[in-house]
SETORDREN-637355 format. One line per 8 residues: number of its first residue (from 1); for each residue z, y, x of N, C-alpha, C, O. Coordinates in steps of 0.2 Angstrom, whole numbers. Last residue first. Layout:
// SETORDREN-637355
NUM = Z Y X Z Y X Z Y X Z Y X ~ ...
END
This chain:
// SETORDREN-637355
396 = -105 97 89 -109 98 83 -106 102 78 -109 103 72 ~ -103 106 105 -100 102 99 -105 103 93 -108 108 92 ~ -115 104 119 -112 108 114 -109 104 108 -112 99 106 ~ -111 94 133 -115 96 127 -111 100 122 -105 100 122 ~ -102 90 143 -105 97 143 -110 99 137 -112 105 137 ~ -107 73 143 -102 78 145 -106 85 145 -111 86 148 ~ -117 68 128 -116 68 135 -111 74 137 -110 79 133 ~ -109 61 113 -113 66 117 -112 66 124 -106 65 126
388 = -109 43 110 -105 50 112 -110 55 115 -114 53 119 ~ -118 36 97 -117 37 104 -114 44 105 -115 49 102 ~ -119 24 84 -117 31 87 -116 31 94 -114 26 97 ~ -134 14 83 -127 15 83 -126 22 86 -130 25 89 ~ -147 13 70 -145 14 77 -137 15 77 -135 18 72 ~ -155 13 58 -153 7 61 -150 7 68 -152 3 72 ~ -158 25 51 -162 23 57 -160 16 60 -164 14 65 ~ -149 24 41 -156 25 39 -160 23 45 -166 19 44
380 = -137 24 48 -139 18 44 -146 19 42 -150 13 42 ~ -138 37 54 -137 31 58 -140 24 54 -143 20 57 ~ -138 45 43 -144 45 48 -144 39 52 -149 36 53 ~ -125 43 38 -131 42 34 -137 41 38 -142 37 37 ~ -117 47 48 -117 40 46 -123 38 42 -126 33 43 ~ -120 61 49 -121 57 55 -122 49 52 -127 46 55 ~ -116 65 36 -123 66 38 -125 62 44 -130 59 44 ~ -103 62 36 -107 59 32 -114 59 34 -118 55 33
372 = -98 71 45 -98 64 48 -103 60 43 -106 55 45 ~ -97 82 38 -101 82 44 -103 75 46 -108 73 48 ~ -87 78 29 -94 80 26 -99 80 32 -104 77 31 ~ -76 77 37 -79 71 34 -86 72 31 -90 68 31 ~ -74 90 41 -76 86 46 -79 79 43 -84 77 45 ~ -70 95 28 -76 98 32 -79 93 37 -85 92 38 ~ -59 88 27 -64 87 22 -71 90 25 -76 87 24 ~ -51 94 37 -52 87 37 -58 85 33 -63 81 35
364 = -50 107 33 -53 106 39 -55 98 39 -61 97 42 ~ -43 105 21 -50 108 20 -54 107 27 -59 105 27 ~ -31 100 25 -35 96 21 -42 99 21 -47 95 21 ~ -26 112 33 -27 105 36 -32 101 32 -37 98 35 ~ -36 127 29 -30 123 29 -32 116 32 -37 114 33 ~ -45 138 39 -45 133 34 -38 129 35 -36 128 40 ~ -47 148 49 -42 149 43 -42 144 38 -38 145 33 ~ -54 145 60 -57 149 55 -53 151 49 -55 155 44
356 = -46 136 66 -46 143 69 -49 148 64 -48 154 64 ~ -49 125 59 -43 128 58 -42 135 61 -39 139 58 ~ -62 123 64 -61 125 57 -54 127 55 -53 132 51 ~ -59 120 77 -63 126 75 -62 128 68 -62 134 67 ~ -52 108 76 -49 114 78 -53 120 77 -50 126 75 ~ -63 100 71 -57 101 67 -53 107 69 -51 112 65 ~ -71 100 82 -74 103 76 -68 104 71 -68 109 68 ~ -63 94 92 -66 101 93 -68 104 86 -67 110 85
348 = -61 81 86 -56 86 87 -58 93 88 -55 98 86 ~ -74 76 87 -71 77 80 -65 82 81 -64 86 77 ~ -75 76 101 -80 80 97 -77 81 90 -78 87 88 ~ -65 67 105 -65 74 107 -69 78 103 -68 84 101 ~ -58 55 95 -64 57 97 -64 65 98 -62 69 94 ~ -45 51 91 -48 47 96 -55 49 98 -58 47 102 ~ -40 60 81 -36 57 86 -39 54 92 -37 54 98 ~ -51 62 73 -48 68 76 -43 65 82 -43 69 87
340 = -53 49 67 -58 52 72 -55 58 76 -57 59 82 ~ -43 48 58 -43 44 64 -47 47 69 -46 46 75 ~ -48 58 48 -42 59 51 -41 55 58 -39 57 63 ~ -60 52 45 -60 58 48 -54 60 52 -54 62 57 ~ -55 40 39 -59 39 45 -60 46 48 -60 46 55 ~ -49 46 27 -45 43 32 -49 42 39 -46 43 44 ~ -61 52 21 -55 56 23 -51 53 28 -50 56 34 ~ -69 41 18 -72 46 22 -66 51 25 -66 53 31
332 = -61 32 11 -64 30 17 -66 36 21 -64 36 27 ~ -58 41 0 -53 39 4 -55 36 11 -52 38 16 ~ -71 41 -6 -68 47 -3 -62 46 2 -61 49 7 ~ -72 28 -10 -76 31 -5 -74 37 -2 -74 38 4 ~ -63 28 -20 -62 23 -15 -66 26 -9 -64 25 -3 ~ -68 37 -30 -61 38 -26 -60 34 -20 -58 36 -15 ~ -83 44 -32 -80 38 -31 -73 39 -26 -74 41 -21 ~ -83 58 -44 -84 55 -37 -81 48 -37 -77 46 -41
324 = -81 72 -52 -84 66 -53 -86 63 -46 -91 65 -43 ~ -75 84 -47 -71 80 -52 -74 73 -53 -71 68 -54 ~ -76 92 -31 -79 89 -37 -74 85 -41 -69 83 -38 ~ -67 107 -26 -68 100 -26 -71 97 -32 -69 99 -37 ~ -76 123 -26 -71 119 -28 -72 111 -26 -78 109 -25 ~ -81 139 -21 -82 132 -21 -76 129 -23 -70 131 -22 ~ -89 154 -24 -83 150 -25 -84 143 -26 -87 141 -30 ~ -100 161 -22 -98 158 -16 -91 155 -17 -87 153 -13
316 = -97 175 -33 -101 170 -30 -98 167 -24 -93 170 -21 ~ -94 184 -47 -91 180 -42 -96 175 -40 -99 171 -44 ~ -100 191 -57 -101 194 -50 -97 190 -45 -98 191 -39 ~ -103 177 -66 -104 184 -66 -105 186 -59 -109 185 -55 ~ -97 163 -57 -98 166 -63 -98 173 -63 -94 177 -60 ~ -97 148 -48 -98 155 -48 -99 157 -56 -101 153 -60 ~ -93 136 -41 -90 138 -47 -91 145 -48 -86 149 -47 ~ -101 122 -32 -100 129 -34 -97 130 -40 -98 126 -45
308 = -92 109 -24 -97 111 -29 -96 118 -31 -90 120 -31 ~ -92 100 -8 -89 105 -13 -94 107 -18 -100 107 -16 ~ -92 83 -4 -96 89 -4 -94 94 -10 -93 92 -16 ~ -84 72 -5 -83 77 1 -88 83 1 -87 86 6 ~ -87 62 -14 -82 67 -16 -80 72 -10 -75 75 -10 ~ -96 52 -13 -90 51 -10 -85 57 -11 -79 56 -8 ~ -107 58 -20 -104 52 -22 -98 50 -20 -93 48 -23 ~ -109 69 -11 -107 70 -17 -104 64 -21 -99 65 -24
300 = -113 61 1 -107 65 1 -105 67 -6 -99 67 -7 ~ -125 56 -5 -120 51 -2 -113 55 -2 -108 53 -4 ~ -133 67 -7 -131 63 -12 -125 58 -11 -121 57 -15 ~ -134 72 6 -130 76 2 -128 72 -5 -123 73 -7 ~ -142 63 13 -135 63 14 -131 67 9 -125 65 8 ~ -153 55 0 -151 60 5 -144 60 7 -140 57 3 ~ -154 42 -6 -160 46 -4 -159 51 1 -162 52 6 ~ -146 33 -11 -144 39 -11 -149 44 -9 -149 50 -11
292 = -153 21 -9 -150 22 -16 -149 29 -16 -149 32 -22 ~ -155 20 4 -161 22 0 -159 24 -7 -162 27 -11 ~ -144 15 10 -144 22 10 -150 25 6 -150 30 4 ~ -135 2 7 -142 4 7 -142 11 5 -141 13 0 ~ -121 -1 7 -124 -1 13 -132 1 13 -135 2 18 ~ -114 -2 -4 -119 -7 -3 -122 -7 3 -126 -12 5 ~ -103 7 -7 -110 9 -7 -116 4 -6 -121 5 -8 ~ -91 0 -7 -92 6 -12 -99 8 -12 -102 10 -17
284 = -92 -10 3 -91 -12 -4 -92 -6 -9 -94 -8 -15 ~ -94 -2 14 -100 -6 12 -99 -8 5 -103 -8 1 ~ -82 4 15 -88 8 14 -94 4 11 -97 6 7 ~ -74 -7 17 -73 -3 11 -79 1 10 -81 2 4 ~ -78 -10 30 -79 -15 25 -79 -11 18 -82 -13 13 ~ -74 1 37 -81 0 37 -82 -5 31 -87 -4 28 ~ -60 0 35 -63 6 32 -71 4 32 -74 6 27 ~ -59 -12 43 -56 -12 36 -60 -6 32 -63 -7 27
276 = -64 -10 56 -67 -15 52 -65 -14 44 -69 -15 40 ~ -66 8 57 -65 2 60 -67 -4 55 -71 -2 51 ~ -71 23 60 -73 18 55 -72 11 59 -76 9 62 ~ -67 31 71 -63 31 65 -65 26 60 -61 25 55 ~ -84 33 77 -76 34 78 -73 35 72 -74 39 67 ~ -96 21 73 -93 28 72 -86 28 73 -82 24 71 ~ -98 8 75 -99 12 81 -96 19 80 -95 23 84 ~ -97 2 63 -91 2 67 -92 6 73 -87 7 77
268 = -110 4 58 -104 7 55 -98 7 59 -95 12 60 ~ -118 -4 67 -119 3 66 -113 7 63 -111 12 65 ~ -113 -17 66 -112 -13 73 -113 -6 72 -110 -2 75 ~ -115 -20 52 -108 -20 55 -108 -16 62 -104 -12 62 ~ -127 -21 46 -125 -14 47 -118 -14 51 -115 -9 52 ~ -129 -34 42 -133 -31 48 -131 -25 50 -132 -22 55 ~ -114 -44 41 -119 -39 38 -122 -36 44 -120 -35 49 ~ -105 -53 47 -111 -56 44 -116 -51 42 -122 -52 41
260 = -94 -45 48 -98 -46 54 -105 -49 52 -109 -49 56 ~ -88 -46 36 -91 -40 38 -96 -41 44 -101 -38 44 ~ -82 -59 36 -88 -58 32 -92 -51 33 -98 -51 33 ~ -72 -57 46 -77 -62 47 -83 -61 42 -89 -62 44 ~ -65 -46 41 -69 -45 47 -74 -51 48 -80 -49 50 ~ -60 -53 29 -64 -47 29 -68 -46 35 -74 -44 34 ~ -52 -63 35 -57 -65 31 -62 -59 30 -68 -60 30 ~ -42 -55 42 -47 -59 46 -53 -61 42 -58 -61 44
252 = -36 -48 31 -40 -44 36 -45 -49 40 -50 -46 42 ~ -30 -59 25 -35 -56 22 -40 -52 26 -46 -52 26 ~ -20 -61 35 -25 -66 34 -31 -64 30 -36 -66 32 ~ -13 -49 33 -16 -50 39 -21 -56 39 -26 -56 42 ~ -9 -50 19 -13 -45 21 -17 -46 28 -23 -45 29 ~ 0 -61 21 -6 -61 16 -11 -56 18 -17 -57 18 ~ 10 -56 29 6 -61 31 -1 -62 27 -6 -63 30 ~ 15 -46 21 12 -44 27 7 -50 30 2 -48 32
244 = 20 -53 10 14 -49 9 11 -47 15 5 -46 16 ~ 31 -59 18 26 -63 15 19 -59 13 14 -62 15 ~ 38 -48 20 35 -52 26 30 -56 24 25 -57 27 ~ 42 -44 7 38 -40 11 34 -43 17 29 -42 19 ~ 50 -55 4 44 -54 1 39 -49 4 33 -50 4 ~ 61 -54 13 56 -60 14 50 -59 10 44 -61 12 ~ 66 -42 8 63 -42 15 59 -48 16 54 -47 19 ~ 70 -47 -5 65 -42 -4 62 -42 3 56 -41 4
236 = 80 -56 -1 74 -58 -5 68 -53 -4 63 -55 -3 ~ 89 -47 5 87 -53 9 80 -55 5 75 -57 9 ~ 92 -39 -5 89 -36 1 86 -42 5 80 -41 7 ~ 99 -48 -14 92 -45 -16 89 -42 -10 83 -42 -10 ~ 110 -50 -7 105 -56 -8 99 -53 -10 93 -56 -8 ~ 116 -38 -6 114 -41 0 109 -47 -1 104 -47 2 ~ 119 -36 -20 114 -32 -17 112 -35 -10 106 -34 -9 ~ 129 -46 -21 123 -47 -25 118 -43 -22 112 -45 -21
228 = 139 -40 -12 136 -47 -11 130 -48 -14 125 -51 -11 ~ 142 -27 -17 139 -28 -11 135 -35 -10 130 -36 -7 ~ 147 -22 -28 141 -26 -29 138 -28 -23 132 -29 -23 ~ 154 -7 -20 154 -12 -26 147 -15 -27 142 -13 -26 ~ 155 -8 -2 153 -5 -8 153 -10 -14 152 -16 -13 ~ 167 -6 10 163 -11 6 161 -8 -1 166 -6 -4 ~ 167 4 24 169 3 17 164 -2 14 158 -2 15 ~ 164 6 37 169 0 36 171 0 29 175 -4 27
220 = 151 12 47 153 11 39 158 5 39 156 -1 40 ~ 149 13 60 150 19 56 151 18 49 153 23 45 ~ 146 0 64 152 3 66 154 10 63 160 12 63 ~ 133 -1 60 138 -5 57 145 -2 58 149 -2 54 ~ 126 7 70 126 9 63 131 5 59 135 9 55 ~ 128 -1 81 130 5 81 131 8 74 136 12 72 ~ 121 -13 77 128 -13 78 131 -6 78 137 -5 75 ~ 108 -8 76 111 -11 70 119 -11 71 122 -9 66
212 = 105 -5 89 105 0 84 109 -2 78 112 2 75 ~ 107 -17 96 111 -12 97 111 -6 92 116 -4 90 ~ 96 -24 90 103 -27 89 108 -21 91 113 -20 87 ~ 85 -17 95 86 -17 87 94 -20 86 97 -17 82 ~ 86 -19 109 86 -12 106 88 -12 98 92 -9 96 ~ 85 -33 110 91 -30 112 92 -23 109 97 -21 107 ~ 72 -36 105 78 -38 101 84 -34 103 89 -33 99 ~ 58 -32 107 64 -28 109 70 -30 105 73 -25 101
204 = 51 -42 93 50 -37 99 56 -33 100 59 -30 96 ~ 56 -58 89 56 -51 87 55 -47 94 58 -48 99 ~ 57 -72 88 51 -68 91 51 -61 89 45 -58 88 ~ 68 -78 84 63 -77 79 58 -72 81 54 -70 77 ~ 76 -77 96 74 -84 93 68 -83 88 65 -88 87 ~ 79 -64 95 74 -66 100 72 -73 98 66 -74 99 ~ 89 -63 85 82 -60 84 77 -62 89 71 -63 87 ~ 99 -71 91 96 -73 85 89 -70 83 85 -73 81
196 = 102 -63 102 99 -70 103 96 -72 97 91 -75 97 ~ 107 -51 96 101 -51 100 98 -58 101 91 -59 101 ~ 118 -57 90 112 -54 86 106 -54 90 101 -55 87 ~ 126 -60 101 123 -65 97 117 -63 92 113 -67 91 ~ 127 -47 106 124 -52 110 121 -57 106 116 -59 106 ~ 134 -39 95 127 -37 98 124 -43 102 118 -44 101 ~ 141 -48 81 141 -45 88 134 -44 90 129 -47 88 ~ 145 -54 69 140 -58 74 140 -55 81 139 -58 86
188 = 153 -44 63 155 -51 64 151 -55 70 154 -58 74 ~ 144 -33 61 150 -33 66 153 -40 68 155 -41 73 ~ 136 -39 51 133 -37 58 139 -36 63 138 -38 69 ~ 144 -40 41 141 -46 43 138 -45 50 138 -49 55 ~ 148 -27 38 153 -32 40 150 -38 44 152 -41 49 ~ 137 -21 34 140 -19 40 145 -24 43 145 -25 49 ~ 124 -32 28 130 -28 27 133 -26 34 132 -30 39 ~ 113 -41 31 112 -35 27 118 -30 26 117 -25 23
180 = 105 -53 40 111 -49 40 109 -42 36 105 -39 38 ~ 92 -60 38 98 -63 40 105 -59 39 110 -62 37 ~ 83 -52 34 83 -58 31 89 -62 33 91 -67 30 ~ 84 -40 41 87 -40 35 87 -47 31 90 -48 26 ~ 78 -44 53 85 -43 53 88 -43 46 93 -46 45 ~ 65 -44 48 68 -51 51 75 -50 51 79 -54 49 ~ 63 -31 47 63 -35 41 66 -42 42 69 -45 38 ~ 64 -26 60 69 -24 55 69 -28 49 74 -30 46
172 = 51 -33 65 58 -34 67 64 -32 62 68 -36 61 ~ 40 -29 58 42 -35 57 49 -36 59 53 -40 56 ~ 39 -13 49 39 -17 55 42 -24 54 47 -24 50 ~ 42 -5 39 36 -7 39 34 -12 45 29 -15 45 ~ 55 0 40 54 -7 36 47 -9 35 45 -13 31 ~ 64 5 52 57 6 50 55 0 46 53 -5 49 ~ 80 11 51 76 5 51 69 8 49 68 11 44 ~ 89 21 48 87 20 55 82 15 56 79 14 61
164 = 92 22 35 90 28 38 86 26 45 82 29 47 ~ 98 9 32 91 11 29 88 17 32 82 17 33 ~ 110 10 39 105 6 41 98 7 38 93 7 42 ~ 116 19 30 115 21 37 110 16 40 105 19 44 ~ 118 12 18 113 18 18 112 20 26 106 22 27 ~ 120 -1 12 121 0 19 116 6 20 111 5 23 ~ 119 -2 -2 124 -6 1 125 -4 8 131 -5 11 ~ 109 6 -7 115 5 -11 121 1 -8 126 1 -10
156 = 99 5 2 103 12 2 110 11 -2 115 14 0 ~ 94 -7 -1 98 -6 5 102 0 5 107 0 8 ~ 87 -3 -13 92 -8 -13 97 -8 -7 103 -8 -8 ~ 78 6 -8 83 8 -13 88 3 -14 94 5 -14 ~ 70 -2 1 74 4 3 79 6 -2 85 8 0 ~ 65 -11 -8 70 -14 -3 74 -8 0 80 -8 1 ~ 57 -3 -16 63 -6 -19 68 -9 -14 74 -8 -15 ~ 48 0 -6 52 5 -9 58 3 -13 63 5 -12
148 = 42 -12 -3 46 -9 2 50 -3 -1 56 -2 1 ~ 36 -15 -15 42 -19 -13 46 -16 -8 52 -16 -8 ~ 26 -5 -15 31 -5 -21 37 -9 -18 43 -7 -20 ~ 19 -9 -4 22 -2 -4 27 -2 -9 33 0 -8 ~ 14 -22 -8 19 -21 -2 22 -14 -2 28 -14 -1 ~ 6 -18 -19 12 -23 -20 17 -22 -14 23 -21 -15 ~ -4 -11 -11 0 -8 -16 6 -12 -18 12 -9 -19 ~ -9 -22 -4 -5 -16 0 -1 -12 -5 4 -10 -4
140 = -14 -30 -14 -8 -33 -10 -5 -27 -6 1 -27 -6 ~ -24 -22 -19 -19 -24 -23 -13 -26 -19 -7 -25 -21 ~ -32 -20 -7 -29 -14 -10 -23 -16 -15 -18 -13 -15 ~ -36 -34 -6 -32 -31 -1 -29 -24 -3 -23 -23 -2 ~ -45 -35 -17 -38 -39 -17 -34 -36 -11 -28 -36 -12 ~ -55 -26 -13 -51 -25 -19 -44 -29 -19 -39 -26 -21 ~ -59 -33 -2 -56 -26 -1 -52 -24 -7 -47 -21 -7 ~ -65 -45 -8 -59 -45 -3 -56 -39 -2 -50 -38 -2
132 = -75 -40 -17 -69 -44 -19 -63 -44 -15 -57 -43 -17 ~ -83 -33 -8 -80 -29 -13 -74 -33 -16 -69 -30 -18 ~ -86 -43 1 -82 -38 3 -79 -34 -2 -73 -32 -2 ~ -95 -51 -8 -88 -54 -5 -84 -48 -3 -78 -49 -4 ~ -105 -42 -10 -101 -44 -15 -94 -47 -13 -89 -45 -16 ~ -110 -41 3 -107 -35 0 -103 -37 -6 -97 -34 -7 ~ -114 -54 5 -109 -51 9 -106 -45 6 -100 -45 6 ~ -124 -56 -5 -118 -60 -5 -113 -57 -1 -107 -57 -3
124 = -131 -40 -10 -131 -46 -6 -125 -49 -6 -120 -46 -8 ~ -133 -33 -26 -130 -33 -20 -131 -40 -16 -131 -45 -20 ~ -146 -26 -36 -143 -32 -34 -140 -32 -27 -143 -30 -22 ~ -141 -9 -41 -145 -14 -38 -142 -20 -36 -136 -21 -36 ~ -140 5 -52 -137 -2 -50 -142 -6 -47 -148 -7 -50 ~ -141 22 -49 -144 16 -51 -140 10 -48 -138 10 -43 ~ -132 35 -55 -132 31 -50 -135 24 -52 -133 21 -57 ~ -140 50 -62 -135 44 -63 -137 39 -57 -142 39 -55
116 = -147 61 -63 -142 61 -58 -138 55 -58 -133 54 -54 ~ -154 65 -74 -158 62 -69 -153 61 -62 -156 59 -57 ~ -152 63 -92 -150 65 -85 -154 61 -80 -157 56 -81 ~ -158 59 -104 -158 66 -102 -156 68 -95 -158 73 -92 ~ -156 45 -105 -162 48 -107 -163 55 -104 -169 57 -102 ~ -143 43 -102 -148 40 -98 -155 44 -99 -159 44 -95 ~ -138 49 -114 -136 52 -107 -141 50 -102 -144 53 -98 ~ -142 41 -124 -145 47 -124 -143 51 -117 -148 55 -115
108 = -134 29 -120 -142 29 -121 -145 36 -120 -150 37 -117 ~ -121 34 -122 -124 32 -115 -131 32 -115 -134 34 -110 ~ -121 37 -135 -120 43 -130 -123 40 -124 -126 44 -120 ~ -122 24 -140 -127 29 -142 -127 35 -137 -132 37 -135 ~ -110 19 -136 -117 16 -133 -122 21 -135 -127 21 -131 ~ -101 26 -143 -101 27 -136 -108 24 -133 -110 27 -128 ~ -104 22 -156 -105 29 -154 -106 30 -147 -110 33 -144 ~ -101 9 -155 -108 10 -157 -109 18 -155 -115 19 -152
100 = -87 9 -153 -92 6 -148 -99 8 -149 -102 10 -144 ~ -81 25 -158 -83 18 -160 -87 16 -154 -90 20 -150 ~ -72 39 -163 -74 35 -157 -75 28 -159 -70 25 -162 ~ -76 55 -172 -74 48 -171 -76 44 -165 -81 46 -162 ~ -82 67 -173 -76 66 -169 -73 59 -168 -69 58 -163 ~ -98 74 -174 -93 69 -176 -88 69 -171 -89 70 -165 ~ -112 76 -162 -109 77 -169 -104 72 -171 -105 66 -169 ~ -108 79 -145 -112 76 -150 -108 77 -157 -102 78 -157
92 = -100 85 -135 -106 89 -137 -110 85 -143 -115 88 -145 ~ -91 75 -132 -89 81 -136 -94 85 -138 -93 89 -143 ~ -97 66 -125 -97 64 -132 -94 70 -136 -95 71 -142 ~ -96 70 -112 -102 71 -115 -102 70 -122 -105 73 -126 ~ -83 66 -109 -84 73 -109 -91 74 -112 -91 79 -116 ~ -84 52 -110 -80 55 -114 -81 63 -114 -81 66 -120 ~ -94 49 -100 -96 48 -107 -91 52 -112 -93 54 -117 ~ -87 52 -89 -93 56 -90 -95 55 -98 -97 60 -101
84 = -77 42 -89 -75 49 -90 -81 54 -92 -80 58 -96 ~ -85 31 -88 -81 32 -94 -79 39 -95 -79 42 -100 ~ -100 34 -79 -93 32 -79 -90 34 -86 -93 38 -90 ~ -115 25 -79 -112 31 -81 -104 30 -82 -103 25 -86 ~ -128 17 -70 -121 17 -71 -119 24 -73 -120 29 -70 ~ -143 10 -75 -140 15 -72 -132 15 -74 -131 13 -80 ~ -157 -1 -72 -150 0 -74 -146 5 -71 -146 5 -65 ~ -172 -8 -75 -169 -2 -72 -162 -1 -75 -162 1 -81
76 = -175 -26 -73 -173 -20 -77 -170 -14 -73 -167 -15 -68 ~ -178 -38 -68 -181 -32 -65 -181 -26 -70 -185 -22 -70 ~ -170 -48 -72 -176 -48 -75 -179 -41 -74 -183 -38 -78 ~ -159 -47 -64 -163 -53 -63 -169 -53 -66 -174 -56 -65 ~ -153 -36 -70 -156 -35 -64 -161 -41 -62 -166 -40 -59 ~ -149 -42 -82 -154 -36 -82 -157 -35 -76 -163 -35 -75 ~ -139 -51 -78 -145 -53 -82 -151 -48 -82 -157 -49 -81 ~ -130 -43 -71 -134 -48 -67 -140 -50 -71 -145 -51 -68
68 = -125 -35 -82 -129 -32 -76 -133 -37 -72 -139 -36 -71 ~ -119 -46 -89 -124 -42 -92 -128 -38 -87 -135 -38 -87 ~ -109 -50 -80 -114 -55 -82 -120 -51 -85 -126 -52 -84 ~ -101 -38 -78 -105 -41 -72 -110 -46 -75 -116 -46 -72 ~ -93 -32 -87 -100 -30 -87 -104 -34 -82 -111 -34 -82 ~ -80 -35 -83 -83 -38 -89 -90 -37 -90 -94 -40 -94 ~ -83 -32 -67 -78 -34 -71 -82 -37 -77 -86 -42 -77 ~ -94 -17 -64 -92 -24 -63 -87 -27 -68 -88 -24 -74
60 = -97 -5 -69 -102 -8 -64 -100 -15 -62 -103 -18 -58 ~ -99 1 -86 -95 -2 -81 -100 -5 -76 -105 -7 -77 ~ -108 7 -95 -102 11 -93 -97 7 -88 -91 10 -86 ~ -125 9 -93 -119 5 -94 -113 8 -91 -114 12 -86 ~ -142 10 -98 -136 13 -95 -130 9 -97 -130 6 -102 ~ -160 6 -94 -153 4 -97 -148 9 -94 -148 11 -88 ~ -176 8 -100 -171 10 -95 -164 10 -98 -163 12 -103 ~ -191 -1 -103 -184 0 -105 -179 3 -99 -180 0 -94
52 = -207 0 -108 -203 1 -103 -196 2 -106 -195 6 -110 ~ -214 -2 -120 -217 -5 -114 -212 -5 -108 -213 -9 -103 ~ -203 -7 -134 -207 -3 -130 -210 -6 -124 -208 -12 -123 ~ -197 -17 -141 -197 -11 -144 -202 -6 -140 -204 -1 -143 ~ -195 -29 -134 -200 -29 -139 -201 -22 -142 -206 -21 -146 ~ -184 -27 -126 -190 -26 -123 -196 -26 -128 -201 -23 -126 ~ -174 -29 -136 -175 -22 -134 -182 -22 -130 -185 -17 -131 ~ -176 -43 -138 -177 -39 -143 -178 -32 -141 -182 -28 -144
44 = -172 -48 -125 -179 -49 -128 -181 -44 -133 -186 -42 -134 ~ -159 -44 -124 -164 -41 -119 -171 -42 -122 -175 -37 -122 ~ -153 -52 -134 -153 -44 -134 -158 -41 -130 -162 -37 -132 ~ -155 -64 -128 -158 -63 -135 -159 -55 -136 -164 -53 -138 ~ -147 -63 -117 -154 -64 -116 -158 -63 -123 -163 -60 -122 ~ -135 -62 -124 -137 -57 -120 -145 -57 -118 -148 -52 -118 ~ -134 -75 -130 -134 -69 -134 -136 -63 -130 -140 -59 -133 ~ -133 -83 -118 -138 -84 -123 -139 -78 -127 -145 -75 -129
36 = -121 -78 -110 -128 -77 -108 -133 -78 -114 -138 -74 -114 ~ -109 -67 -118 -111 -74 -116 -119 -73 -115 -122 -69 -118 ~ -101 -57 -125 -102 -57 -118 -104 -64 -115 -100 -67 -111 ~ -109 -54 -141 -104 -57 -137 -106 -57 -129 -112 -57 -128 ~ -114 -38 -147 -116 -45 -145 -110 -48 -141 -107 -44 -137 ~ -119 -27 -159 -114 -30 -156 -115 -37 -154 -116 -41 -158 ~ -132 -15 -160 -130 -22 -161 -124 -24 -156 -123 -21 -151 ~ -145 -6 -165 -138 -5 -164 -135 -12 -165 -135 -15 -171
28 = -161 2 -162 -157 -4 -163 -150 -3 -161 -148 2 -157 ~ -166 15 -163 -170 9 -165 -167 3 -166 -169 -2 -169 ~ -163 31 -166 -160 25 -165 -164 19 -168 -166 19 -173 ~ -171 45 -158 -170 41 -164 -168 34 -163 -170 30 -158 ~ -174 52 -147 -167 51 -148 -166 47 -155 -160 46 -157 ~ -187 53 -143 -185 58 -148 -177 57 -149 -175 61 -153 ~ -189 41 -137 -190 47 -133 -187 53 -137 -186 58 -134 ~ -177 30 -145 -184 31 -142 -184 38 -139 -178 41 -138
20 = -163 19 -141 -166 25 -144 -173 26 -141 -175 23 -136 ~ -151 6 -144 -158 8 -141 -161 14 -145 -161 14 -151 ~ -135 0 -140 -139 5 -144 -146 7 -141 -145 9 -135 ~ -124 -13 -140 -130 -10 -137 -133 -5 -142 -134 -7 -148 ~ -108 -18 -135 -112 -15 -140 -118 -11 -137 -117 -7 -133 ~ -100 -33 -131 -103 -27 -129 -107 -24 -135 -108 -28 -140 ~ -85 -43 -130 -91 -41 -133 -93 -34 -130 -90 -30 -127 ~ -75 -45 -120 -77 -50 -125 -84 -49 -128 -88 -53 -129
12 = -74 -34 -112 -72 -40 -109 -75 -46 -114 -78 -51 -111 ~ -88 -22 -114 -81 -24 -115 -80 -31 -112 -85 -34 -110 ~ -99 -8 -113 -97 -14 -111 -89 -16 -112 -85 -11 -113 ~ -111 -1 -121 -104 0 -121 -100 -7 -119 -100 -11 -124 ~ -126 2 -116 -122 -3 -117 -115 -1 -116 -113 1 -110 ~ -142 10 -121 -135 11 -119 -131 5 -121 -131 2 -126 ~ -159 12 -118 -153 7 -121 -147 8 -117 -146 8 -111 ~ -174 19 -121 -167 20 -117 -162 16 -121 -161 17 -127
4 = -191 16 -119 -185 15 -123 -179 16 -118 -179 14 -113 ~ -207 23 -119 -201 21 -115 -195 21 -120 -194 25 -124 ~ -224 20 -120 -218 20 -124 -212 18 -120 -211 13 -117 ~ -236 29 -112 -232 23 -112 -225 24 -116 -222 29 -114
END
């Protein structure tokens, strides 16, 4: 049976496709617009070259979404290869130039010779929605972090003492800064009226916050240059952070509602440390179908928590962190392992044992994350929820 390998160098406006045979000879090289009629025509032309076609592509979403959907809808085998892997592989091919045609040819040849590439499959609507929602949440959280940092820098320039004592990730201090930003303004209103002002805006522990603000204001009687304009900027930035907080909270509700529709919701959230948000991010990164990975080792490797050997000569047992993995999935595994240390005695015992063996904090957490991948993979495979070990059982 004649097998054809086709590589697509994807772009927002155009894609470039190269098809090769089993000997690596180029059979087709074409630049096509990112539109359905042209992509369907390309598919038909490539299919006419052989009895079976195996596709490779360097994007898993975004500008490649239409091409991937067309291929999957026509029961084509599609594999994803990262841009970093293409760049590293291209160094072993003849020539130094970089063109879309060359990249597409490298993709096709890598799909032909490699057996470790991640296959793309049609995701259900819930997983697709979660991928969009969690991606949007990451953007909002990043915007909020940048805004908080700008707020801290601006407040330091006008009222450094207040910046030191306030936790600007909480609603109360942010509410305070929407009304009062300078030492003089806080002294003028006084502790009682400030407490009433905060209570009317539903701030938790308004008496404590008002007292801290006034004590800090009494320690600074110098008016700094540009104080009026800086105070206005502090007010604007504080309101912006509060707006972003509301957007993130609303998005969290949407994520939970969509996540609950997935059949693996109860299984994933039963794992200690895997709540709604981290569980949704896990689904968005993996699709929730463990048959794609076949083994827990493959899932751990995809998530970057399985060390890879770096042995040479007489040196053996030298392990290092992998370089090719899904960053978002590694974050899910790592943070969930951290949270499980706080809330799960079994995880805490495992972490303490690794620390006693001489491992650093990060190494111990990664070791725990690797162990948890085995458990999560087995739970999803069997469709059962996590159960705490009975009292007196040996730690895993």
